[in-house]
N, C-alpha and C positions, 0 to 999 in steps of 0.2 A: 305633373310628372309624365302622365300619359303621354302627353305630346312631346315631351323630352325625348321617353324612350324611343317614341313614333320617329322622332327625327333622327336619333342616331342610327336607328335601324335602316332608314332611307338613305342617310349618307354612306355607311357601312356598304350597303347593298350596291350602290353606286361605285365606290372605290374597288369592289370585288371586280364589277363587270368591265370596267376600264383595265384593270390589270390582266384581266382574263385577254382582252383586246390587244394590250402590248405584248404579252408573252406570245400569242399566237403570231403576231406580227413577226417577231423575232424568229421563232422557229420556222417561219416560211424559207428562211436562209440558212439553214443549219450550220453549214461549212463556216460561213461568215460569223455565226454566232460562237461556234467553237474557237475559232482564230482569235477573238476579241476576250473569250474567256481566258484563253490560254495567256494573251497577253497580259492579263489583269492579275493573273497568279504569278506571272514572271516578276512583274513590278513589286508585288508584296516578297516574294523570295528574294530579290536583291536587296530590299530593305531590311531583310532580317540578317542576309549576310553581314550587311552594313554594321548592324548593332553587335554582331558577332565579333566582328574584326574590332571594333572599339573596345568592347569589353575584354578583348584577348590581351589588351594593353593596360586596361585600369578596371580596379574593382567598382568604383564608384562614380558617379558623375554628381557632384554637388549633393551628396549624400542619397542618391537615387541607386538603387541596386539594380543589377541585370534585370530581374524577373518584374522588379516594378517599372522599369522604363518600357518593357515589353506590353506591360498592362496599359500603359498609356496608349501607344503604337496600336496594339490590337483593338484598343476602344475606337480610336479615331477612323481605323480600317473598316471596323464594324459599320460604325455610323456612316460613313461615306458609301458603302455598299448598300445601305437602307436607303440613303437619299436618292443615290442613282437607279437601283433597282425599283422603286416603287413611286418615286416623285420626279425622276430625271432633272431634279437640280431647279425645276421651273424653267428649264430652257426653253420650252415650246411658246412661252409668250412672245418673245422677239418676233418670231415666225408669225405668230398671229396677228400681231400689231402691223407688221410690216406687209402681210398679204390683207389685211382687212378681215382675215378668220375670227378676231375676236369678237365681233359682232354676234355671231351664231351663238357664243359661250354666254354672252351677257344677256340674250333674251331667252335662254332657258330658266325653268323656275326653280334654280339651285344656284348656290352662292359661286359667282364668277370665279374669285380667289380659289376656292377650294376645287374647282373643276381645272383650273389651270395648273394647280399643284400636283393633281394626280392624272393629268392628261398623258403624260409621257411617262416611260418606265422602261430601263435599259437591262434585260435580263441577264445581259454578260456579266454584269456588275455584281450578280449575287455571289459570284467568287470571292470578292474582297467581303462581303459578310458571313460567308463561310469560312475563310481562314482568319478573318478577325475575330470569329468568336471562338476558333480554335486556339488562336493566340491568346485569346483572353482566360480560356479554361486552364492553358498550360500554366500561365502566369498566375494565375490564383490559386493552382495547386502549393504554391510556395510560400502562402501566407503564414504568420505566425499566429494568428487570430484563431481561437477555439471557442467551442459552445456558443453563448449569448454573444460575444464579443464578434464572433464571425458573423452570427444571423443579421445583427445591426450593421455590420459592415457590408452585406450582401444587400440588405434594404437601402442602406444610403447610396450604395454604389447604384442601385435599380433606378433610384429616384433621380439621382444628378446623370444618369445615362440618357434618361428621357428628357429631363431638361436639356442636355448637351444636344440631342435630335431636335428638340423647338429651336434652341438659337440657331443650329446650323442651316435648317430650314428657313428661318425666319431672315437670317443674314443674305441665303440666297435669294429670296423673295424680294427683299429690299434692293440688293443691288441690278436684278432683272428688270425690276420695275422702273428703273432709269430708263427703260427703253420707251416708255410713254414721252419723254422729254427728248431722245437722241434718236429714236426709231431704230437704230442698231447700236447696241451696247455689248458686243461680243466680248470686252474686258472683262465682264463681269463673274464670269465662270473663272478666268485665271485668277481673279482676286480670291474668289472661294476657293479654290487651290491652294494657293499660297498662304490662306489662313489654315487649311487643314493640314499642309506639310509643316508647317510651323507648329501646330497642336500635337504632332506626334511626338514631341520631344518635351521634356521636364521645362514649364516656363520658368522654374527657378534659374535656369542656367543663363537667363537673361538678367544682366546687370542692371541697377539703377532705379529709384524708388518710383519715378515718372513713368519709365518703360512699364515697370509691372502693374502700375494703376492702368495704363493703357491695354493692356494683356487682359486685365480682369474687366474691364467695362467698356471701353471706347470698339477695341477688337476682343471680346472675351475669348480669348485662345485657351485661357486658363482652364475655363469651364467645361471645354471640350473634352480632353484627355486626361489633364493633371489633378483636377478636383476629383474626379472620381476614383482615379488610382488611389490618392491619399487618401480618402476615406474608406477604401476597401482594405487597403494595406495599415492605415493608421488607425481605424477605428472609427465609429459614427462621430459626425461632429456636425451639431445641428446648425451653426452659424455658416458653414460651408452649404449645407444643404438649403437654408434660407437664402443664401446669397445666390446660388445657383438658380433656385426657384424664381427670384425675383428679376435676375438677369433675364430668364427665360420669358417671363411674361411682359417685361419692357420691350424686348426686341420682337416678341409676336406684335403688341400693340402698335409698335412703331411700323412692322410690316403692312399690317390692317391700313393704318393712317397714310402712309405712303400708296397703298393701292388705291385708296379712294381719292387722293389728290390726282394721281396718275388717270383715273376715269374721267375726272373732271376736265383734264387737259385732253383726252383721247379724243381724235377726230374720227368718227365713222366713216366706214369706205362708202356708205349710203349717201352719206351727207354732200 
């Protein structure tokens, strides 16, 4: 137990150190940082305008009301902000492979995949996190749940929110790890962005059982925003929580497996 606690403290300390470095790098160019933050804020604002225009014409979208859809969108924006702000969506890996800098990562006495995950952080995307959280709180204020039901809804939402973060990070790691085979896989982030864009809408609006199955397993978009919102507004659902946890563990395991396969293929810059 002591070894585990020591290991957690060690990794947490390394994470904090890297984030301090990331943030100081961004703060060195304040105007550029402010401009990027402004752009991120405008993007979310335009999305909110879009949702308001849609719901000015209809009351529901496939049984999803305005505030419920906002909960989905806010959840996705919040998670996207977290992934960019603290993990840089694993995008540093491509550069490290191409320029041979991965050697320096791998020789350190710490897990290489973990170091790659935390290596980059984009402070400007904290705007997404902040605004996404604001939208979540605003939408949550309109739930019909009270008392124990509300408490369980919040617990279920929190668990599935964490699982969604693991799913997004794992998918990003899997797609970027393709760089071990292609050297340059710039399309990886476009694929991740496409998943997130689709995830900010209720997956119930997509017709077809086969398509629904794909959105729940192969590309688990449903577990990013829709499932957490369903649990919060509809009440705690053990099966959804277990399903979300299972999908998160599967994709985390896949990301680990593909990372190791990629390392087997990696040609060191010194070789």
